[in-house]
VOPAGU-2260 file (C-alpha; in pm, 1 decimal, decimal comma):
REM VOPAGU-2260
SITE   aa  ch    i         X         Y         Z
SITE  MET   A    0    4851,7    9622,0  -11636,3
SITE  ASN   A    1    4826,9    9636,6  -11255,6
SITE  SER   A    2    5107,6    9531,1  -11044,5
SITE  GLU   A    3    5054,8    9332,2  -10726,6
SITE  ILE   A    4    5176,8    9533,8  -10427,4
SITE  GLN   A    5    5216,2    9365,8  -10084,3
SITE  LEU   A    6    5354,2    9453,0   -9745,5
SITE  ARG   A    7    5517,1    9160,5   -9570,8
SITE  LYS   A    8    5759,1    9092,0   -9294,3
SITE  ALA   A    9    6124,9    9091,6   -9407,7
SITE  GLU   A   10    6310,3    8767,9   -9383,9
SITE  MET   A   11    6680,5    8712,9   -9339,5
SITE  THR   A   12    6707,0    8604,8   -9705,0
SITE  ASP   A   13    6602,2    8967,9   -9787,2
SITE  ARG   A   14    6889,6    9117,5   -9582,3
SITE  ASP   A   15    7133,4    9190,3   -9868,5
SITE  VAL   A   16    6854,3    9342,9  -10087,7
SITE  ILE   A   17    6740,2    9566,2   -9801,0
SITE  TRP   A   18    7096,0    9673,6   -9712,7
SITE  ASP   A   19    7149,9    9762,8  -10082,4
SITE  ILE   A   20    6831,2    9977,8  -10080,3
SITE  LEU   A   21    6933,2   10144,7   -9757,6
SITE  GLN   A   22    7279,1   10226,8   -9906,9
SITE  GLN   A   23    7108,0   10382,2  -10200,2
SITE  ALA   A   24    6901,1   10598,1   -9960,0
SITE  ILE   A   25    7204,8   10697,1   -9751,5
SITE  GLU   A   26    7381,4   10815,7  -10068,5
SITE  ARG   A   27    7069,4   11006,0  -10185,8
SITE  ARG   A   28    7049,7   11178,6   -9843,5
SITE  ARG   A   29    7421,4   11269,4   -9878,8
SITE  LYS   A   30    7385,4   11408,4  -10228,5
SITE  ASP   A   31    7079,1   11611,9  -10105,8
SITE  GLY   A   32    7316,6   11772,4   -9848,3
SITE  SER   A   33    7137,1   11608,4   -9553,3
SITE  THR   A   34    7309,0   11509,1   -9226,7
SITE  GLN   A   35    7047,0   11229,3   -9181,0
SITE  TRP   A   36    7193,7   10881,3   -9202,6
SITE  GLN   A   37    7551,4   11008,2   -9256,0
SITE  ASN   A   38    7705,4   10879,3   -8934,9
SITE  GLY   A   39    7712,5   10493,9   -8991,4
SITE  TYR   A   40    7345,7   10452,1   -8910,7
SITE  PRO   A   41    7161,0   10259,0   -9039,0
SITE  ASN   A   42    7393,7    9977,9   -9115,3
SITE  ILE   A   43    7387,4    9600,7   -9178,9
SITE  ASP   A   44    7361,4    9521,4   -8812,8
SITE  THR   A   45    7049,0    9751,9   -8795,3
SITE  VAL   A   46    6895,6    9545,0   -9080,7
SITE  GLU   A   47    6968,7    9207,3   -8912,8
SITE  SER   A   48    6834,1    9344,9   -8580,5
SITE  ASP   A   49    6515,6    9466,1   -8742,1
SITE  ILE   A   50    6461,4    9125,7   -8913,5
SITE  THR   A   51    6543,8    8929,3   -8597,6
SITE  LYS   A   52    6305,1    9144,0   -8392,0
SITE  GLU   A   53    6037,4    9116,0   -8664,4
SITE  PHE   A   54    6035,0    9498,8   -8712,2
SITE  GLY   A   55    6154,0    9481,6   -9073,4
SITE  TYR   A   56    5889,7    9511,6   -9349,7
SITE  VAL   A   57    5915,2    9522,4   -9723,8
SITE  LEU   A   58    5671,0    9652,5   -9981,3
SITE  THR   A   59    5698,9    9433,7  -10283,1
SITE  VAL   A   60    5590,3    9500,6  -10643,2
SITE  ASP   A   61    5522,7    9169,0  -10826,1
SITE  GLY   A   62    5742,2    8996,9  -10566,2
SITE  GLU   A   63    6037,3    9235,8  -10599,4
SITE  ILE   A   64    6130,1    9443,0  -10299,2
SITE  ALA   A   65    6068,5    9812,9  -10369,0
SITE  VAL   A   66    6064,6    9972,3  -10032,3
SITE  TYR   A   67    6195,9    9888,0   -9678,6
SITE  ALA   A   68    6073,8   10007,8   -9350,9
SITE  ALA   A   69    6088,4    9922,0   -8984,6
SITE  LEU   A   70    5750,1    9910,4   -8802,1
SITE  ILE   A   71    5774,7    9900,7   -8422,0
SITE  LEU   A   72    5474,4    9857,0   -8202,7
SITE  ASN   A   73    5444,6   10088,4   -7895,4
SITE  ASP   A   74    5819,3   10113,7   -7843,1
SITE  GLU   A   75    6031,6   10411,6   -7915,3
SITE  PRO   A   76    6193,8   10543,1   -7598,4
SITE  ALA   A   77    6288,0   10868,1   -7766,6
SITE  TYR   A   78    5913,6   10940,2   -7811,3
SITE  SER   A   79    5846,2   10954,3   -7440,2
SITE  THR   A   80    6015,4   11296,3   -7430,5
SITE  ILE   A   81    5880,3   11538,0   -7692,4
SITE  GLU   A   82    5911,5   11909,1   -7714,1
SITE  GLY   A   83    5547,8   11957,5   -7800,2
SITE  ALA   A   84    5264,9   11703,6   -7754,7
SITE  TRP   A   85    5148,5   11382,7   -7925,9
SITE  LEU   A   86    4786,6   11366,5   -8039,1
SITE  SER   A   87    4721,3   11051,3   -7842,5
SITE  ASN   A   88    4852,3   10826,6   -7564,6
SITE  GLY   A   89    4717,9   10493,2   -7689,7
SITE  GLU   A   90    4883,3   10216,3   -7884,1
SITE  PHE   A   91    5085,9   10325,8   -8183,9
SITE  VAL   A   92    5299,7   10200,8   -8469,1
SITE  VAL   A   93    5639,6   10373,5   -8525,7
SITE  ILE   A   94    5773,5   10397,4   -8873,8
SITE  HIS   A   95    6156,8   10405,6   -8905,6
SITE  ARG   A   96    6424,4   10360,9   -9184,5
SITE  VAL   A   97    6199,1   10417,0   -9487,6
SITE  ALA   A   98    6406,4   10356,9   -9802,2
SITE  VAL   A   99    6300,5   10312,6  -10162,9
SITE  ASP   A  100    6493,7   10113,9  -10424,9
SITE  GLU   A  101    6621,4   10343,4  -10697,2
SITE  LYS   A  102    6437,9   10136,9  -10967,4
SITE  PHE   A  103    6112,2   10235,5  -10800,6
SITE  ALA   A  104    6200,0   10597,0  -10716,3
SITE  GLY   A  105    5951,5   10854,7  -10833,3
SITE  GLN   A  106    5660,4   10610,0  -10860,9
SITE  GLY   A  107    5476,2   10696,4  -10540,0
SITE  MET   A  108    5605,0   10390,2  -10357,8
SITE  THR   A  109    5643,6   10570,9  -10022,3
SITE  LYS   A  110    5279,4   10683,6  -10033,2
SITE  LYS   A  111    5169,3   10327,7  -10112,2
SITE  LEU   A  112    5384,4   10209,1   -9821,1
SITE  PHE   A  113    5207,8   10452,7   -9592,3
SITE  ASP   A  114    4866,4   10329,7   -9723,3
SITE  HIS   A  115    4962,9    9971,0   -9641,4
SITE  ILE   A  116    5095,7   10070,1   -9298,3
SITE  GLU   A  117    4760,8   10245,0   -9231,1
SITE  ASP   A  118    4571,5    9930,9   -9331,0
SITE  PHE   A  119    4805,6    9720,8   -9106,8
SITE  THR   A  120    4752,0    9958,2   -8820,5
SITE  LYS   A  121    4373,2    9950,2   -8855,2
SITE  SER   A  122    4366,7    9568,3   -8889,7
SITE  HIS   A  123    4552,5    9532,6   -8563,6
SITE  GLY   A  124    4317,2    9779,5   -8380,1
SITE  ILE   A  125    4605,0   10024,3   -8310,9
SITE  GLN   A  126    4514,6   10386,2   -8254,7
SITE  SER   A  127    4786,2   10584,8   -8436,7
SITE  ILE   A  128    5108,7   10598,8   -8632,3
SITE  LYS   A  129    5397,9   10795,8   -8509,3
SITE  VAL   A  130    5695,4   10892,1   -8727,2
SITE  ASP   A  131    5992,1   11129,6   -8721,1
SITE  THR   A  132    6213,1   11269,8   -8986,9
SITE  ASN   A  133    6506,3   11505,9   -9024,1
SITE  PHE   A  134    6427,4   11875,6   -9069,5
SITE  ASP   A  135    6591,2   11866,8   -9403,8
SITE  ASN   A  136    6426,5   11552,2   -9545,6
SITE  ILE   A  137    6191,6   11754,6   -9778,7
SITE  ALA   A  138    6062,3   11445,2   -9962,6
SITE  MET   A  139    5940,4   11283,1   -9643,2
SITE  LEU   A  140    5802,9   11598,9   -9499,2
SITE  LYS   A  141    5599,2   11646,2   -9816,8
SITE  ILE   A  142    5475,7   11285,7   -9799,1
SITE  LEU   A  143    5377,0   11328,9   -9430,1
SITE  GLU   A  144    5183,6   11640,9   -9518,0
SITE  SER   A  145    5009,2   11481,4   -9812,5
SITE  LYS   A  146    4907,6   11175,1   -9605,1
SITE  GLY   A  147    4748,3   11396,3   -9330,8
SITE  TYR   A  148    5003,1   11362,8   -9052,8
SITE  THR   A  149    5007,1   11623,2   -8793,2
SITE  TYR   A  150    5331,9   11790,9   -8672,2
SITE  CYS   A  151    5360,1   11731,1   -8296,7
SITE  GLY   A  152    5695,7   11879,4   -8197,8
SITE  GLU   A  153    6049,0   11759,8   -8187,1
SITE  VAL   A  154    6219,0   11447,7   -8045,1
SITE  TYR   A  155    6580,6   11369,0   -7989,3
SITE  LEU   A  156    6681,8   11058,4   -8179,2
SITE  ALA   A  157    6989,5   10906,2   -8338,2
SITE  GLY   A  158    7208,3   11190,6   -8231,7
SITE  GLY   A  159    6988,8   11469,5   -8355,9
SITE  ILE   A  160    6671,0   11653,3   -8327,9
SITE  ARG   A  161    6386,8   11514,1   -8549,5
SITE  LYS   A  162    6045,8   11655,6   -8642,9
SITE  ALA   A  163    5784,8   11423,1   -8497,8
SITE  PHE   A  164    5440,8   11356,5   -8655,4
SITE  GLU   A  165    5132,8   11149,9   -8566,0
SITE  LYS   A  166    4820,4   11038,3   -8748,5
SITE  ILE   A  167    4515,1   10896,5   -8560,9
SITE  ILE   A  168    4391,8   10590,6   -8754,1
SITE  ILE   A  169    4101,6   10465,0   -8543,3
């Protein structure tokens, strides 16, 4: 049986579910020995701000939230300074705060999320997707490689150096 998978804007009624998913991800990063997300960010205020600014998106499976991500159009001040070089200077979507509910872990949901974000980007006529991750986030690094993202250099974000990637969509 095929599940219905959809990407939609997060609503304030999703806040507690999203925060629970993020807390699971924060704990997974801690158990993996990562420094990413171990300093009080992201937090519930981050979730509320994402939703209010219409940055928050959820990937649902048969109506149940499986993955959370923030999608920001053309706006990440930290990306203006990169040790390296972006592939493009056109419009872009930034992906931040990707977190998968434990119930959906190991099911390829992050790859499905990236597929939906690529479709979203194409449908809005946006040139590329930019994303960064911690040097020790092996799972995300593998996903970015498998989805054809190009390593562009390093950016300074959220109190640390992050590996920055870009993929040209159109």
